[in-house]
N, C-alpha and C positions, 0 to 999 in steps of 0.2 A: 833538783829544782819543783820549785812549784809549778801547774799548771798555769799559762796565761787564758784569765777569764777574755769571754767577749767583750765586758762594758770598762772601758779607759776612763776613766776623767779625763774631763776636756779641759780645764784645766787646774792641771798640778799645781803647788804651791814648788816658786821654780828655788826658794831657801828654806832650809832647813832651821835656822836658826834665828833670832831678832837680829839684826845689824846694830840698835839701839836700843839701851837698855836705861836710857837716863831717867824714866820715871822709877825706877826700882827705888826705895830705901838702900840708903847708904851702908857700907858693909864695915864690918868692927877689922881694924888691922890685925889683930891677930889671928884672925877670918880666913879659911883659906879658903879662894874661890873655887868652886869645883871645873872649871874652863883651863887652870894650871895646867902645865903640863905635867909636870908629878900625878896630878889627880888624874887628869886624863890616859896619862900611859898605865894607872892603878883600873882604869873603869875600861880602854882598849882590852889588858888582859884577862879580867873578867868576862866579857863577853867571849873573847878567844876561847879560855877553857868550858863555854858553857857551848858554843859552836864552834868548833876546830876546822871546817872548813868552810870558812865566811872571813879569813884576814885579811882586811883590805879591798874590802867591796863595798857599795855603798850603802848595801843594805845593813852593814855592823858601820857603817858611818851614821848613817841614821838612828840605827837603837843607842848609839852611842851619842847622839842630841839628845832622845826622850832622857837615858840615864843622867844625861846632864841637868837637863832641866828639872827631872823632878829630886835633884842634891838641892837645887837653888831653892826648893821649897819654905825650906822651914828658917831658913837667914832672912826668908824673904817678910818673914814674919805672915803664914797663912796659917788660919786657925785650923783648930778641929773640923772644923762642919767640912770648911771647903778641902781639906785634903782626902779628907771623904768621901764629898765627893768625884774629884778628881781619880781617886784611885776605883770607884768602884764602878765609875764608866769607862777607863783605860780597860779594868776583869770586864766588864759586859763587851765591849767592842771585839780584844782578845778574840773571845770564848764566842761569838759570833760570827767574827772571818774564821776560826775555826771550822764553823760545821758547815759553813756557804763552800768555804775553800774543798769538801769531799766532794762537793755537785759542780767541776767549774765549768762543764762542757752545755749540759742545758741552757736553753734559751729560759731567762724566766721575767715572770709577768705581774707586778705588781698591784692588787687588785681593792682598790680605796671602795669605806658604802658604811651604812648604820648597819649599828651592830640590832637594833630595836627593830629592824626590815623582820617582818612575820616568815614564816615558811611560805604560806601560799600565797602568798603578793605577790603580784610581776612580775617585780624588778629580783626577787631573793631568784622565780623559777631561768629569769633570763642571765640574773648572773654562774646559775650552775650551766646554762647551757652554753656560755662564754666559756667560761672555765675547762668544760667539757672539751672544748672542742680545739684549746688551747694545746690540752694535753696529745690529743688525737694528734696536731701539728708537731709534737715531741718536746712542747715548752713544759715549765713546772711552775706554778703558781704558789706566791708567796700573800699573804695577808694577816691581817691581828688577832688571827687566831681565835678571836670569838664570838658571838653565834650572828643570826641576819648575813647581812652581805657576805662579812668572814666566811664564815660557817657552807656559805652556797658555795664561794670562791674555792674553798676544799673539796665539797663532796662532786663536784665537778670530776676534778682531775682525780681521787683519791687520793688518800693518804702518802701512795708512795709519790707522790708528786707535787705534791706540799711542804710547804715551809709556813710554820707561825715563828709571828714575832711580835710576842704579845705584853703586856703593858703591864703592872702592877700597880693593881687600883681598888681603893675599900668597898667599893658597890662588884668589881669583878675579878672572881677569884679562880676559876677553871677556866679551861682551853674549852672550846667545841668539841665534839664526842668525836668528829673525824678524825684532830692534832694531837687530841690530849694521848702524853705517854708517848710519843714517837720523838728520836732522836735530834728531829729539825723540828722540836718544839725549843724557842729560845724563849725566856723573861726577861724582860728590861724592868731596870727602874725608873730610865728618866726617857720623858720622850724624845729628848734630843740625840739620843744615841742610838735607839729608835727609828726616827725616819732616818738619819743614816744609812741602818741597812735597808729600810724598804724601799731608798733610790739607788745604793752605791750598787748594790747585787740586782738589779730590773736592766730591762733592755725594753722595755714597756713598761707604762702606766693609765689603769682602765678604771675609774671612777663612775661610783652608781650612787644614787640620789643620800644624804645622807645628814647630818647634822653637821655641831661646831666644829668636829673634831675632822670631819671628812672636808667642809671645804677650807678647815685650815689646812689640809694634806694637798686639797687642789693648788691653792694660792702657790703654798711653796714648791710644788712641782714645778707649776706654772714659771716660777719668781726665778727660779733654781736655770733653768733652762734659757728662761730667758735673758738673763744675765752672764753666762757661758762660766754658770760655776756649778754645771749638772754635762754630763754628754746629752746629748741632742738621741732623742727617743721619742717616738707617736704617745701622742699626753690622748685619753681618749675617752671622753662621755657616752654613756649611756642607759638607758633605762629598758623596764619591761613594759609592754605595750597595755592598750585597755584607754579609758577614757581620761584617766586621771594622769595617763604619759605624758607631763607639759614639764617638768623639773626643770630640765635642763633649755628649755624652752626660757623661763624667768632668769637664766643666770647670764646664760647668751645677751640677749636682751638685755640687761644692764650693762653688761662687759662691753657691749657696742653700743648705747646709747649713754650710759654715764662716765665711762674709763675713757674711750675711743672719743666721743663728740667733742671732750673737755680737754682734750690731748693726755691726758693721764699715763697712755701707751701709744706707740705708735702703734699706725696700719698694720703694717705686716706681723706684728705681735696675735692679732688672732686667727692668724695661721699654727699658730705653736698648738693649740689644740683638734679636734675633728668630735663633732656631733656624728655617732654611730645611730641609724634609725632602729637597730635589731643588732641581737649577737650575732650573726653572722656578716654583717657587716664591719662589726668593731675585729673580729677576728681577721675580715679579709682586709680591713688597713693597716693591722701591726704589721702582716707577713709580709704586704708588698712594701712598707717599707727598709725589710730587708731583701727586699728580691735580688739589688747589685749593691746594695749597701754593706759594709760590714762594719768599720766602728771609725773614732776620728781621735785626735791627739792633736799636740802644737810639735815642733820641734821649734823651737828658737822662737822667730813670729809669722813664723809660717803652719796652716792648720793643715791639717795631713790629712787625708778622709780617705780612708783604706775604702776597697771596690773589693768586689767577686769575680767581675768580666773587663776586661778594658775596652772602652768607648772607639766609636771611631773618631777620625781624626774630627769629623765634620760634626759630632756631638759635641767636642771639645772645643769648637769655635762655635755652636750654642752656645755655650757656660760663657765663657768671654763676652758676647754683645747681651746676656740677658743679666748675670751678675759680676760687674764691673767694675758696679757700686762699694761691692764687698772686700777690693783689691786693693792693698795698699801702693804695691809698686810689682810694678810688672805683671805678666800674666795669669790667668789659670794651665796649668799645663796638668799634664800627664806621665807617671816616671814610676821610677823602680822607688824601691824602699832610700829613704835614707842612710847614713851611715852610723848615727846616733841609735838608729832604731832597734830593737832586739828581738820583736815578736811580729808573727803575719811575719815577714820577710815575704813568701812568698805573691804575694795578693799586690795586685798595682794600686795606685794611689795617682788620688786625686788632689795637686797643693796648688797653694800659695799665698803668699805676704798678705793676711786677715789684719781687714783695717781692728780688728777686738771690738767690734759695732754690728747693728744689726744682727743681732743672734737669732733671732725670727726667721729672718731672711737667709739664713744658712739653711731651718726648717726649708723653706724652698727651694733652696738647694740639690737639696738633700734627692727630695719627689721627682727635682727634674733628673739627677743622673738615673734614679728608675727608671724613667720613662725613655729615655735616650735609647737610639740602634748602641748596638758592643760589638766588639769584633767577635765574639765568638756564634 
């Protein structure tokens, strides 16, 4: 069985197939539909011939849905360019998951920042120090594999503790000298598949100053966590020391004075990120997030927060008083694993029926869980 990773998708899709395909083009009468019983039996037999240990499993059902979807593409009228894009994306994702799957246990931090940062710049020095500190704490680093901050993020932990998630661009044809040639260097054609790996494999995202690409990555990370489409993780902004170290001051001022005051974000959304005063502070903030918190998932409408040590009854009462606005019905309780769960069964849980709103407040809830007294 594949080892369980620390990360859990906070809001995975509940359905594996579309319920309504009315928007699809009409099919010819003589054309066999891939979801007809006869075709489905053939697909199932093919899957079982390739993976004899998986008949009747949920994984086999997901693969059958994947094959069924692929078989619908030509009758749908998809052109060659569209088919090439989908095929390449699936191949990229499969390969990337295989690489990361060889390292399921270590926590991983994704580091974003400019590829243009010189090696003598304070931001570069700070990125080397931060990534080194994280490696000393047992973490691995994921960067875009280029130069600048990306190289600094590999230089700190070294090649053995680094992943490179590179993008093929006309003006960036090679990876940095730290990760070049390593088995953990993955090349992507598409930004969207690359971004998926940046976020799906990391338990923290730390962002140094950069340009359009860095800001795109920062805003997408914030958006996915804000909307519950990505797992709750610490998002940290940090930069080097010196008289020019005011990059994030301007960003945070813009967020508060333009986005917040105009009502484009909620007051609690500013808690989604943390501005660290230096690399040591950034490291401490990330590690503090996992002091007692382990991971999150949904079981039906219940948000299940796995923790490492049970809270006292008084601590649970504090959570109910301070975070009752997150609860749709009932109360916040401490319990063992749900029968639907299959991993980390030994860990206690904090669980409640969630409103599916105010995810930034969930971030504050996790901070509170990490602060409150435990039974241990």
